[in-house]
N, C-alpha and C positions, 0 to 999 in steps of 0.2 A: 504494500500500500504506500503510495507516494504522499508525503507529508510536507506541507508548506506552512510554517508557523511563525507568526510575528513574535518578537522578543523585545521587551522594553527594559532599559537600564539607564542609570544616571552616570554622567562623567563627574570628574572632581569639582566642576563648577556648579553642579546640581542640575544641569540641563538633561532632560529626558532624551535619550537617543533610541532610535528604532532600528531593529535589525530583523533578519529572517533566517530561519533554519530550514533547509531543505534536506529531505532524506527519503529513501525508499526502504521501508522496513523489510521488504523482501530481499534486498541486496546489501544493505548497509552493514558491513563487517570490517571495514578498513580503518575507521576512525573519523576524525573531523578535520576538514580543511577550512581555514580562515581565508576569506577572499577580501583583501584590502584594496580598494580602488584608489585612484588618486584623490586628493583632498577636494576636488571639485566634482567628484563622481557621485553617482546615485545608485542605490542598491538594486534598482530595476533597470540599469543601463544594459544595453545589448551585450556588451562584453562581460559584465558580471553575471548576467543570466546564462550566457553561453558557457562560461566557466563552471557555474553551479550545475548545469545540466551534464556537462562532461564528467565532472568528478562524481556526481550522483550515479551516473551510469556505470562508473568504475567501482562502486561500492562504498563511497565515502559520503558522510553527511557534510553539508557545507553551512557556513555562517558568513553573512555579509550585512553591512549596515550603512546607514547614512551618517556622515560626520555632522557635528553640530552646525545648525544653520542651513542644512541641506535636506532635501526630501521631506520626510516626516519628522525629522529630529528638531528639537528646540534649539534656540540660539539665534544670534544675528551673524549672518555670514560675513558681514563687513568687519567683525572683530576676530574672525578666524585667522590663525597663523599656523605656520608649520608646527610650532610647539603645541598649540592647542589640538591640532590634528593627531599628533603623536599621543597626547594625553587621552584622547577619545579611544585609542586602541588599548589602553591599559586598564 
């Protein structure tokens, strides 16, 4: 069974970030792959969706998310920096 589940979490600044976990319970045996797009990326970009589909077909679950101020995540993109993007990943 293919699963696409939204995940909500907060970064160190308290902004709610939104991600998705994709997995196929009939195939997922290899572990989890984190897909980090560039800081202007979006979790539903073509590239990120293609990577998720590829890894899922190979038996991995995947996780991807929107950095603060992008997509469904909270925050103001005009205050985003390289450092804040790295902070979102930890």
